[in-house]
C-alpha positions in Angstrom: 41.8 24.7 -7.3 41.5 24.1 -11.0 38.3 23.1 -12.7 39.6 19.5 -13.2 40.5 19.2 -9.5 37.1 20.6 -8.5 35.4 18.0 -10.7 37.5 15.2 -9.3 36.8 16.3 -5.7 33.0 16.6 -6.5 32.9 13.1 -7.8 34.9 11.8 -4.9 32.6 13.4 -2.4 29.5 12.1 -4.3 31.0 8.5 -4.1 31.6 9.0 -0.4 28.1 10.3 0.4 26.4 7.6 -1.6 28.1 5.0 0.6 26.2 6.5 3.6 29.1 5.7 6.0 29.4 9.2 7.4 27.9 9.7 10.9 26.8 6.1 11.2 27.1 4.1 14.4 30.3 2.1 15.3 30.7 -1.3 13.7 32.6 -4.2 15.1 33.7 -5.2 11.6 35.6 -2.0 11.2 36.7 -1.8 14.9 38.4 -5.1 14.6 40.6 -3.9 11.8 41.5 -0.7 13.7 42.5 -2.6 16.8 44.7 -4.9 14.6 46.4 -1.8 13.0 47.2 -0.4 16.5 48.6 -3.7 17.6 50.8 -4.4 14.5 52.4 -0.9 14.8 52.5 -1.0 18.6 50.9 2.5 18.6 48.1 3.9 20.8 46.1 5.5 18.0 44.6 4.0 14.8 41.5 5.1 12.8 39.5 4.5 9.7 39.3 8.1 8.6 36.9 9.3 5.9 37.5 12.7 4.2 34.4 14.8 3.9 34.4 18.3 2.4 35.6 20.1 5.5 36.4 17.4 8.1 37.9 14.0 8.8 35.3 11.7 10.2 36.3 8.5 12.0 34.2 5.4 11.1 36.4 3.5 13.6 39.0 4.7 16.1 41.3 3.5 18.8 42.8 5.9 21.3 40.8 8.9 20.1 37.8 10.4 22.0 36.5 12.7 19.3 34.8 11.5 16.1 36.1 14.1 13.7 38.7 16.8 13.2 39.0 19.6 10.6 40.2 18.6 7.2 42.5 21.6 6.9 46.2 20.4 7.3 45.0 16.9 8.3 47.4 14.2 6.9 44.4 12.0 5.9 43.1 14.9 3.8 46.3 14.7 1.8 45.9 11.0 1.4 42.5 11.6 -0.1 43.8 14.3 -2.4 46.7 12.2 -3.7 45.1 8.7 -3.3 48.6 7.5 -2.3 50.4 6.2 0.8 51.6 8.9 3.2 54.2 8.4 5.9 55.3 11.3 8.2 58.1 10.2 10.6 57.9 13.4 12.6 55.1 16.0 12.0 57.2 18.7 13.7 59.9 18.3 11.0 57.3 18.5 8.2 56.8 22.1 7.0 53.2 21.4 5.9 52.0 19.6 9.1 54.1 21.1 11.9 51.3 23.6 12.6 48.4 21.2 12.1 45.8 20.5 14.9 47.2 17.0 15.2 50.7 18.3 15.9 49.3 20.7 18.4 47.6 17.8 20.2 50.9 16.0 20.7 50.9 13.7 17.6 54.4 13.2 16.1 54.1 10.2 13.8 51.6 9.4 11.1 51.1 6.7 8.5 48.1 6.4 6.2 47.1 4.1 3.4 44.4 5.2 1.0 40.9 3.7 0.9 40.2 3.5 -2.8 36.9 2.4 -4.4 36.7 0.2 -7.5 36.0 3.3 -9.5 39.3 4.9 -8.2 37.8 7.4 -5.7 39.8 7.8 -2.5 37.5 7.9 0.5 40.1 8.6 3.1 42.7 6.6 4.9 43.5 3.6 7.2 45.9 5.4 9.5 48.0 4.9 12.6 49.4 7.7 14.8 51.8 8.0 17.7 53.2 10.6 20.2 56.8 9.9 19.3 58.7 10.1 16.0 59.5 6.7 14.5 60.6 5.0 11.3 58.4 2.6 9.3 59.5 -0.7 8.0 58.5 -2.0 4.5 56.7 -4.9 6.2 54.6 -2.4 8.3 53.7 -0.4 5.2 52.6 -3.6 3.4 50.5 -4.5 6.4 48.9 -1.1 6.5 48.0 -1.3 2.9 46.5 -4.8 3.5 44.5 -3.4 6.3 43.2 -0.6 4.1 42.2 -3.3 1.6 40.3 -5.1 4.4 38.5 -1.8 5.2 37.4 -1.4 1.6 36.4 -5.1 1.5 34.0 -4.4 4.4 32.6 -1.3 2.7 32.1 -3.3 -0.5 30.6 -6.2 1.5 27.9 -3.8 2.8 26.8 -3.3 -0.8 27.3 -6.9 -1.8 25.1 -8.0 1.2 22.3 -5.7 0.1 22.9 -2.8 2.5 22.9 0.1 0.0 20.4 0.6 -2.8 22.4 1.0 -6.1 19.9 3.4 -7.6 19.4 5.9 -4.8 22.7 5.3 -3.0 20.8 5.2 0.3 20.9 2.5 2.8 18.1 0.0 2.2 15.7 -1.9 4.4 18.3 -4.3 5.7 20.4 -1.4 7.0 17.3 0.2 8.4 16.6 -3.0 10.4 20.2 -3.2 11.6 20.3 0.5 12.6 16.9 0.2 14.3 18.2 -2.6 16.5 21.2 -0.5 17.3 18.9 2.4 18.4 16.9 0.0 20.6 20.2 -1.1 22.2 21.9 2.3 22.5 19.0 4.6 23.6 17.1 4.6 26.9 14.3 2.2 27.2 10.9 3.9 27.1 12.1 6.8 25.0 9.3 8.0 22.6 10.4 8.2 19.0 8.8 8.7 15.6 9.3 6.7 12.4 8.5 8.4 9.2 7.8 6.8 5.8 7.6 8.8 2.6 5.7 7.1 -0.3 6.3 8.8 -3.7 3.3 7.6 -5.6 0.3 5.2 -5.5 0.5 1.8 -7.3 -2.0 3.0 -9.8 0.0 6.1 -10.6 3.2 4.0 -11.1 1.3 1.6 -13.4 0.0 4.5 -15.5 3.4 6.1 -15.7 5.0 2.8 -16.7 2.6 2.6 -19.6 3.0 6.2 -20.7 6.6 7.1 -19.9 10.0 5.7 -20.5 11.2 2.9 -18.1 13.6 5.4 -16.6 10.7 7.5 -15.2 10.5 5.6 -11.9 14.3 5.7 -11.7 14.3 9.5 -12.1 11.5 9.8 -9.6 13.5 7.9 -7.0 16.8 9.6 -7.6 15.3 13.0 -7.5 13.5 12.1 -4.2 16.7 10.7 -2.8 18.7 13.8 -3.6 16.0 16.0 -2.1 15.7 13.9 1.1 19.5 13.9 1.6 19.5 17.7 1.4 16.5 18.2 3.6 17.6 15.8 6.3 21.2 17.0 6.3 24.4 15.3 7.5 24.4 13.2 10.6 21.0 11.6 9.9 20.1 8.6 7.7 17.4 8.2 5.1 16.6 4.7 4.1 15.3 3.4 0.8 13.0 0.7 2.1 11.0 -0.3 -1.0 11.0 0.8 -4.7 9.3 4.1 -4.1 9.4 4.4 -0.3 11.9 6.0 2.0 12.0 5.9 5.8 13.8 7.9 8.6 13.7 8.2 12.3 12.8 11.7 13.7 15.5 13.2 16.0 15.3 12.5 19.7 12.9 14.8 21.6 10.6 15.4 18.6 6.9 15.0 19.4 3.9 14.8 17.0 2.9 18.4 18.0 6.3 19.8 17.1 7.1 17.5 14.1 3.9 17.6 12.2 4.1 21.3 11.2 7.7 20.7 10.0 6.6 17.8 7.8 3.7 19.7 6.5 5.9 22.6 5.5 8.4 20.3 3.8 5.5 18.4 2.0 4.0 21.7 0.8 7.3 22.8 -0.6 8.0 19.4 -2.2 4.6 19.3 -3.9 5.2 22.8 -5.4 8.6 22.1 -6.8 8.7 18.4 -7.8 8.8 17.6 -11.5 6.3 14.7 -10.9 3.8 16.8 -8.9 1.1 16.4 -11.6 1.4 12.6 -12.0 2.4 11.4 -8.6 0.9 11.9 -5.1 3.6 11.7 -2.4 2.3 10.8 1.1 3.9 10.6 4.6 3.0 8.2 7.3 4.2 8.5 10.9 4.4 5.7 13.4 5.1 6.6 17.0 7.1 3.9 18.9 8.7 3.3 22.2 12.4 2.4 22.4 13.0 -1.1 23.8 9.4 -2.1 23.1 9.1 -1.9 19.4 9.5 -4.4 16.5 11.4 -2.9 13.5 9.2 -4.5 10.8 6.1 -3.8 12.8 6.9 -0.1 13.0 7.8 0.1 9.3 4.4 -1.6 8.5 2.6 0.8 10.7 4.2 3.8 9.0 3.3 2.3 5.6 -0.3 1.9 6.7 -0.4 5.5 7.8 1.1 6.6 4.4 -1.7 4.8 2.7 -4.3 6.5 4.9 -2.7 9.8 4.2 -4.2 9.7 0.6 -7.5 10.7 2.2 -6.1 13.7 4.2 -5.7 17.3 3.0 -2.0 17.5 3.9 -1.3 13.9 2.6 0.2 13.2 6.1 -1.3 10.8 8.5 -0.4 9.3 11.9 -0.7 5.6 12.4 -4.2 4.6 13.7 -4.5 1.3 15.5 -8.2 1.1 14.9 -7.8 1.6 11.1 -4.9 -0.8 11.1 -7.0 -3.5 12.8 -9.7 -3.1 10.2 -7.2 -3.3 7.4 -5.5 -6.4 8.7 -8.9 -8.0 9.2 -9.7 -7.3 5.6 -6.4 -8.8 4.5 -7.0 -11.9 6.6 -10.4 -12.3 5.0 -9.0 -11.9 1.5 -6.1 -14.3 2.3 -8.5 -17.0 3.7 -11.2 -16.7 1.1 -9.3 -19.0 -1.3 -9.4 -21.8 1.2 -13.1 -21.1 1.8 -13.8 -21.7 -1.9 -12.1 -25.1 -1.7 -13.8 -26.1 1.6 -17.0 -28.0 1.9 -18.6 -26.2 4.8 -17.5 -22.5 4.9 -19.6 -21.0 2.1 -23.3 -21.4 1.4 -26.1 -19.6 -0.4 -29.2 -18.2 1.3 -32.2 -17.0 -0.6 -34.4 -13.9 -0.1 -37.9 -14.0 -1.8 -39.0 -11.6 -4.5 -42.7 -10.9 -4.4 -45.1 -9.9 -7.1 -46.9 -6.9 -5.6 -50.1 -7.5 -7.6 -50.7 -11.1 -6.6 -48.6 -11.5 -3.5 -47.0 -14.5 -5.0 -43.3 -15.4 -4.6 -41.9 -15.4 -8.1 -38.2 -15.4 -7.5 -35.3 -15.4 -5.0 -32.0 -13.6 -4.8 -29.1 -15.9 -4.0 -26.9 -14.3 -1.4 -23.4 -15.6 -0.4 -22.7 -16.3 3.3 -19.4 -17.2 4.9 -18.8 -19.0 8.2 -15.0 -18.5 8.9 -13.5 -21.3 10.9 -12.0 -19.0 13.5 -13.7 -15.6 13.0 -17.2 -17.0 12.8 -20.0 -15.6 10.6 -18.7 -12.8 8.3 -21.3 -10.4 7.0 -21.5 -10.0 3.2 -21.1 -6.2 3.6 -17.7 -6.8 5.0 -16.2 -9.5 2.8 -18.0 -9.0 -0.6 -16.3 -5.6 -1.4 -12.9 -7.0 -0.5 -13.4 -10.0 -2.8 -14.8 -8.0 -5.6 -11.6 -5.9 -5.7 -9.3 -8.9 -5.8 -8.4 -11.6 -8.2 -10.8 -13.9 -6.4 -13.9 -12.2 -7.9 -13.9 -14.6 -10.8 -13.7 -17.7 -8.6 -16.3 -16.4 -6.2 -18.9 -15.7 -8.9 -18.2 -19.1 -10.4 -18.8 -20.8 -7.0 -22.1 -18.9 -6.5 -23.3 -19.7 -10.0 -22.5 -23.4 -9.7 -24.3 -23.6 -6.3 -27.3 -21.6 -7.6 -27.6 -23.9 -10.6 -27.5 -27.0 -8.5 -30.2 -25.5 -6.2 -32.3 -24.5 -9.1 -32.2 -28.0 -10.4 -33.1 -29.5 -7.0 -36.0 -27.1 -6.5 -37.4 -27.8 -9.9 -37.2 -31.5 -9.2 -39.3 -30.8 -6.1 -41.8 -28.9 -8.2 -40.7 -25.4 -7.1 -40.2 -23.2 -10.2 -38.6 -19.8 -9.3 -36.2 -17.5 -11.0 -32.9 -17.2 -9.1 -31.0 -13.9 -9.2 -27.2 -13.9 -8.9 -25.0 -10.9 -8.3 -22.2 -10.3 -10.8 -19.1 -8.1 -10.3 -17.2 -5.9 -12.7 -14.4 -8.5 -13.1 -16.9 -11.1 -14.4 -18.0 -8.8 -17.3 -14.4 -8.7 -18.5 -14.1 -12.6 -18.7 -14.2 -13.5 -22.4 -15.8 -16.8 -21.7 -18.2 -15.7 -19.0 -21.4 -16.0 -21.0 -20.3 -19.3 -22.6 -19.5 -20.8 -19.1 -22.9 -19.8 -17.8 -24.7 -21.3 -20.9 -22.7 -24.5 -20.4 -23.7 -24.7 -16.8 -27.4 -24.3 -17.7 -27.2 -27.1 -20.2 -25.4 -29.4 -17.8 -28.2 -29.1 -15.3 -31.0 -29.2 -18.0 -32.2 -25.7 -17.0 -33.8 -23.0 -19.3 -31.9 -19.8 -19.6 -34.6 -17.6 -18.2 -34.5 -19.4 -14.8 -31.4 -17.3 -14.0 -31.2 -13.6 -13.7 -27.9 -11.7 -13.4 -27.8 -8.5 -11.3 -25.2 -6.0 -12.4 -24.6 -2.6 -10.9 -23.9 0.5 -13.0 -20.6 1.0 -11.2 -19.5 -2.4 -12.4 -20.2 -1.4 -16.0 -18.2 1.8 -15.6 -14.9 0.0 -15.2 -14.6 -0.8 -18.9 -17.9 0.3 -20.5 -17.3 -1.0 -24.1 -16.2 -4.5 -23.0 -19.0 -4.7 -20.3 -21.7 -3.8 -22.8 -20.4 -6.3 -25.3 -20.6 -9.0 -22.7 -24.1 -8.0 -21.6 -25.3 -8.2 -25.2 -23.8 -11.7 -25.4 -25.5 -12.8 -22.2 -28.8 -11.4 -23.2 -28.6 -13.3 -26.5 -28.4 -16.6 -24.5 -31.8 -15.9 -22.9 -30.5 -15.3 -19.4 -32.3 -12.4 -17.8 -30.4 -9.2 -16.8 -31.2 -6.7 -14.0 -29.8 -3.3 -13.2 -29.0 -3.6 -9.5 -28.9 -0.7 -7.0 -30.5 1.6 -9.5 -30.1 5.3 -8.7 -26.8 5.0 -7.0 -24.6 4.8 -10.2 -23.1 7.3 -12.5 -25.6 8.1 -15.2 -28.7 6.0 -14.7 -30.9 7.3 -17.5 -28.1 6.6 -20.0 -27.8 3.0 -18.9 -31.5 2.5 -19.0 -31.5 3.2 -22.7 -28.3 1.2 -23.6 -28.3 -1.8 -21.3 -30.3 -4.9 -22.5 -31.9 -5.3 -19.1 -35.2 -6.9 -18.2 -35.4 -5.6 -14.7 -34.6 -2.5 -12.7 -34.0 -2.9 -9.0 -34.4 0.4 -7.1 -31.8 0.5 -4.4 -33.0 0.2 -0.8 -31.5 3.5 0.2 -34.5 5.1 -1.7 -37.0 2.7 -0.2 -36.2 2.5 3.5 -38.0 5.4 5.2 -40.0 6.1 2.1 -43.3 6.4 4.0 -42.3 9.6 5.7 -40.2 11.3 3.0 -42.0 13.4 0.4 -38.8 13.8 -1.8 -38.2 10.1 -1.8 -41.8 9.4 -2.8 -41.5 11.7 -5.8 -38.2 10.3 -6.8 -39.2 6.6 -6.5 -42.5 7.2 -8.4 -40.5 8.8 -11.2 -38.0 5.9 -11.3 -40.9 3.4 -11.6 -42.6 5.3 -14.3 -39.5 6.0 -16.3 -38.2 2.4 -16.1 -41.5 0.9 -17.1 -41.9 3.3 -20.0 -38.6 1.9 -21.3 -39.9 -1.6 -21.0 -38.4 -2.7 -17.7 -40.0 -4.6 -14.8 -39.3 -2.8 -11.5 -38.3 -4.3 -8.2 -38.1 -2.3 -5.0 -35.5 -3.5 -2.5 -35.6 -2.9 1.3 -39.3 -3.1 1.8 -39.8 -3.3 5.6 -43.3 -2.1 6.4 -46.9 -2.1 5.0 -46.9 1.6 4.4 -44.1 1.4 2.0 -45.6 -1.6 0.2 -48.9 0.4 -0.2 -47.1 3.3 -1.7 -45.2 1.0 -4.2 -48.4 -0.6 -5.3 -50.1 2.7 -5.9 -47.0 3.9 -7.8 -47.3 0.8 -10.0 -44.2 -1.1 -8.9 -44.0 -4.7 -10.1 -42.1 -6.5 -7.4 -40.9 -6.0 -3.8 -38.1 -7.6 -1.8 -37.3 -7.0 1.9 -37.7 -8.0 5.5 -41.4 -7.4 5.5 -41.8 -10.6 3.6 -38.8 -12.6 4.7 -35.2 -12.4 5.7 -32.7 -14.4 3.6 -33.3 -18.1 4.5 -31.5 -21.4 4.1 -32.2 -23.3 0.9 -33.9 -26.2 2.7 -36.3 -23.8 4.4 -37.5 -22.1 1.2 -39.9 -24.7 -0.2 -41.9 -24.8 3.1 -41.9 -21.1 3.6 -45.3 -19.5 3.4 -45.2 -16.1 1.8 -47.5 -13.2 2.5 -50.9 -14.0 0.9 -52.3 -11.8 -1.7 -55.2 -10.8 0.6 -52.8 -9.3 3.0 -51.5 -6.7 0.5 -53.8 -3.7 0.5 -56.0 -3.3 -2.5 -55.4 -0.3 -4.8 -58.6 1.4 -3.7 -57.5 1.3 -0.1 -54.3 3.3 -0.8 -53.7 6.4 1.3 -53.1 9.8 -0.2 -49.4 10.5 -0.4 -48.0 14.0 -0.3 -46.0 13.7 -3.6 -49.3 13.5 -5.5 -50.6 16.9 -4.2 
């Protein structure tokens, strides 16, 4: 074969393989055409024959039990080579085909019309065959060519209807859904199978690549992966391109997790070592077991996607679907989806207030505003569950705006009742990136006729780390308005000493993880005492969070801490209860001379 012929054949085979017709289940759309061909020619055998490298595979067939025959000396192979109509009145009289497997099986007559793509590649033939020699009329040849055209129309329709992804050449999610339903129908009910999803990269990695690389980067990532998956999976099995950078497949029958996981791990290890994108993309694999006859296609696909996401946290980057993890994830998504309605409702969200106590006088000098959510169907949702979800979403801005507006209204009401306290409000990283955040807060204070120092904003170090330059610029702007700033959860961030020097904060709040259990922990005592001294030396007032017993309060007073907050004084309470609340009197706080001796001092 000449180089030119080899190139033509290579392109023809590439066009055929990209259609993903080979070894696919029967289709009524093709079978209808095949039956029509047999009927028009009054012959017992007809087929839609696709010419692979070494075989003729029948996408549709009438009168034939086997699904393929060797390509060698097959008439349909000659049609693919010539891309032309071929009629053989008697195979025994033809010197090229008289010794072909077809002739040996008793076939004497053949007529085949080429299946040609819009690009001119011949995929195979629409053919009819018979056991007796016969002539062919011009009308029959015209009909056969028309039927071949109908076959190609069906193939093109698969693409037009969104069955094949144009970039990867692999069947897409629509085809996955159709084939999954065929599997449910054709396989035995109760059979245990495995769905596998391959995710090429995280959304963050794709975003970074889109900014740094050419737009074709993702296209190359996908085409390289598609080529590799086709070669790994091999003929006879389908790989589906289900989203932009995700592929899916169904493991062969009989495969169990115990037998399949080692195979996937080996393939993943090899892929990570050879992929061009290995330094900028993290591929993961998710596995979703399912039971034939009792599985929903999209549900199985979603479970596999969930497992692929969980795989980021595993050493092998492969994970099996976990129902428990999935339930938690779906609950978080429900909360996120419903929080927008909560912001617009009149009765789902509210603020409660936890007192801040002056350790020296025992007086309540402030309150931290804490958001609470009563979901209409799920009931009370704890802040530890929904606040992190909201802070990582686009609702963080609206949530803080709601809290600020509610806190300012309450501050105005309390002041009108003669209760003058500073209210602390938690602020997320997203708020520090809002260009008008400080201006909006200042406007709210003026609308309610409130002085700036009646409000304190609590910011964590981790919030500042998102975009330090912009965050610090905003904090400087806020400080200039007279609103107080506090470093929240001090000691749990990235570089606490650095931020103590740079941040224009008035208050440092020591995280409760250092305070709870302080009375019996020598190392914590030494650490907290150092935090207090260091913060005060830099001009900050210090608040200890999580104070739950008198022993801890005694230690904090001896260490010189300014304020305390915790269940020892009061749990967060409703706004209407706060004015009548009676805080711990000063006499109840041990005097400095009554302090016990703590181990850290020795």
